[in-house]
C-alpha positions in Angstrom: 88.9 24.0 -27.4 86.3 22.5 -26.2 84.3 23.9 -23.0 81.3 21.6 -20.8 80.9 18.1 -20.6 78.1 17.9 -23.2 81.0 19.3 -25.9 83.6 16.8 -24.6 81.2 13.9 -24.9 79.9 15.0 -28.2 83.9 14.9 -29.2 84.2 11.7 -27.7 81.2 10.3 -29.8 82.2 11.3 -32.6 86.0 10.0 -32.7 87.6 13.5 -33.4 91.5 13.3 -32.5 92.4 14.8 -28.9 95.3 16.4 -27.7 94.2 16.2 -23.9 91.0 16.4 -21.3 91.6 18.8 -18.2 89.3 19.3 -15.3 89.3 21.0 -12.2 90.6 19.0 -9.3 87.6 20.3 -7.1 85.0 18.3 -9.1 86.9 15.1 -9.5 84.6 13.2 -6.7 81.5 13.8 -9.0 79.9 11.0 -10.4 79.6 12.6 -13.9 82.7 14.1 -14.0 84.6 10.9 -13.2 82.2 8.7 -16.3 83.6 11.8 -18.7 87.2 11.1 -17.7 86.9 7.5 -17.4 85.3 7.4 -20.4 88.0 9.8 -22.4 90.7 7.0 -20.4 89.1 4.8 -22.7 89.5 6.4 -25.7 93.1 6.8 -25.0 92.8 10.7 -24.2 95.5 12.3 -21.5 93.2 13.4 -18.7 94.9 15.9 -16.4 93.4 17.7 -13.3 94.2 21.1 -12.9 94.0 23.2 -9.3 91.2 25.0 -8.3 90.8 28.5 -10.3 92.9 27.2 -13.5 89.9 26.9 -15.5 88.1 30.3 -14.8 91.3 31.8 -16.2 91.7 30.2 -19.1 88.0 29.5 -20.7 86.3 31.6 -22.5 83.0 31.3 -20.6 82.2 33.9 -17.8 81.1 31.0 -15.6 83.1 27.9 -17.0 82.1 24.5 -16.6 85.0 22.2 -14.4 85.9 20.5 -18.0 87.7 21.9 -21.1 89.4 19.6 -24.1 91.6 20.4 -26.4 91.2 18.8 -30.4 92.2 19.0 -33.6 90.0 20.9 -35.6 88.8 19.6 -38.7 90.8 20.8 -41.9 88.7 18.7 -44.5 88.5 20.6 -48.4 85.1 21.7 -50.4 86.2 19.1 -52.7 85.3 16.7 -50.1 82.0 17.5 -49.4 79.2 15.1 -51.7 77.1 17.1 -54.4 74.0 15.5 -52.7 71.2 16.7 -50.3 70.9 20.0 -48.7 74.4 22.1 -48.5 74.4 25.5 -46.5 76.8 28.3 -47.4 77.2 30.8 -44.6 78.7 34.0 -46.5 80.0 37.0 -44.3 78.2 35.7 -40.9 79.2 37.6 -37.8 77.7 36.3 -35.2 79.1 33.0 -33.3 75.4 32.1 -31.9 74.1 32.1 -35.3 76.6 30.1 -37.1 76.2 27.3 -34.1 72.4 27.7 -34.2 72.5 26.5 -38.0 75.2 23.9 -37.3 73.0 22.5 -35.1 69.5 22.8 -37.0 71.2 21.3 -40.1 72.4 18.5 -38.4 68.6 17.9 -37.1 67.6 18.2 -40.7 69.9 16.0 -42.2 71.6 18.9 -44.0 74.8 17.0 -46.1 77.5 20.1 -45.0 77.6 23.5 -43.6 80.8 25.7 -45.4 81.5 28.9 -43.9 82.6 31.7 -46.6 83.8 35.2 -46.6 84.3 37.0 -43.2 82.4 35.0 -41.6 83.4 34.4 -38.0 85.7 30.9 -37.0 83.5 27.7 -36.8 85.4 26.7 -34.1 84.9 29.9 -32.1 84.3 28.8 -28.6 80.8 30.5 -28.6 80.2 28.7 -32.1 81.1 25.7 -30.2 78.7 26.0 -27.9 76.1 27.2 -29.4 76.2 23.9 -31.5 75.5 22.1 -28.9 77.9 19.2 -30.1 76.2 18.9 -33.6 79.8 20.8 -35.1 80.9 17.0 -34.5 77.9 15.3 -36.8 78.2 17.1 -40.0 81.2 18.3 -42.1 81.9 21.7 -41.7 84.3 23.4 -43.7 85.7 27.1 -44.4 86.3 27.9 -48.0 86.4 30.8 -50.1 82.9 31.1 -52.4 85.0 30.8 -55.4 85.5 27.3 -54.7 82.6 26.4 -53.5 80.5 27.7 -56.5 83.2 26.1 -58.4 83.1 22.8 -56.6 79.2 22.5 -57.2 79.0 24.1 -60.6 76.0 24.7 -62.7 74.8 21.4 -62.7 73.4 22.2 -59.0 70.9 24.4 -58.0 72.4 27.7 -55.8 69.8 29.5 -54.6 70.2 33.6 -52.7 68.5 34.0 -49.8 67.1 37.7 -49.6 64.6 39.0 -47.6 62.0 40.0 -49.9 61.5 39.8 -53.8 62.8 35.8 -54.1 60.5 32.5 -55.0 58.8 31.5 -51.9 61.2 29.2 -50.3 58.4 26.5 -50.1 58.1 26.2 -54.2 61.5 25.2 -54.5 62.3 21.5 -55.3 64.5 20.5 -52.6 64.6 16.8 -54.0 67.1 18.3 -56.0 70.7 19.2 -54.7 71.0 22.5 -53.6 73.2 24.7 -52.3 71.4 27.7 -50.1 73.8 31.0 -49.7 72.6 32.8 -46.8 74.5 36.3 -46.0 75.2 38.9 -43.4 72.9 39.0 -40.7 72.6 43.4 -40.8 73.1 43.5 -45.1 72.4 40.5 -46.2 74.3 39.3 -49.2 75.8 41.9 -52.0 74.5 41.8 -55.3 78.0 40.5 -56.9 77.1 37.5 -54.2 73.2 37.1 -55.7 74.3 37.7 -59.7 76.7 34.1 -59.2 73.4 32.3 -58.1 70.8 31.1 -60.1 67.9 32.3 -58.3 66.6 34.0 -55.0 64.5 32.7 -52.4 62.7 34.4 -49.2 60.8 33.4 -46.6 57.0 35.0 -47.0 56.0 37.3 -43.9 54.0 39.1 -41.9 54.1 41.9 -39.3 56.7 45.0 -39.8 59.9 43.0 -38.5 62.4 44.0 -41.3 64.0 40.2 -41.8 64.5 37.1 -40.0 67.7 36.1 -38.0 69.8 34.3 -40.3 69.5 31.3 -37.7 66.0 31.0 -38.0 66.1 31.5 -41.6 68.5 28.8 -42.5 66.8 26.4 -39.8 63.2 27.1 -41.9 64.8 26.1 -45.0 67.0 23.2 -44.1 63.5 22.1 -42.6 61.3 22.5 -45.5 63.9 20.3 -47.4 63.6 17.9 -44.9 59.8 17.3 -45.6 60.0 17.4 -48.8 62.8 14.4 -49.2 61.1 12.4 -47.1 57.6 12.4 -49.0 56.3 15.2 -50.7 53.0 13.7 -51.3 52.1 12.4 -47.8 49.3 14.4 -45.7 51.7 17.0 -43.8 51.4 16.1 -39.9 48.7 17.4 -37.4 49.4 21.0 -35.9 51.2 20.3 -33.0 49.7 23.1 -30.9 
């Protein structure tokens, strides 16, 4: 279930299969809502007007926007993921905002795919979808077991486990190689058994007294380091933004 015009618009652009679009009849006269419903109808999607107050009862958000849509989720398997570029594996992540943020950053950084494993939150959770800002429709997001994920990429792929401290500096990793990054639970990280199944551990250097980075921030830093290396590691770094 998608909530809000931005998510619905991103889904229409991606070509995902819709069940229907539902909008609050009291917002029907707004130009933005009229454009969105016309676009949905142009794509052959059924559009239904709901009586005032109905969306508030069925939406997940406390202050919902006046449009919802039901779409068919992508149930592709891990075997559909190409063995190239950077793949982020989110293992036992519980926070839907973190997972959505990682999907959004992965999209921006050109990540090949995001794979959700273990007891992680559902990537189609309404909060995850909102946090992804539509990026969930721009790259493959797969739910799979960690066993199947590691078996798919095999021993010839660079598989790296993230740890708070003691791992190799993430900037020293050669991300021009196909790389699988395993990111663990927000509070506990990865357990020893999972770390042992990865080829190497990496850490993001930190100063200050913070115990760790937010999982979404850590994944974003790694994804953009990989992007910079892939573009051309020999080029002089861009000037400071501040």
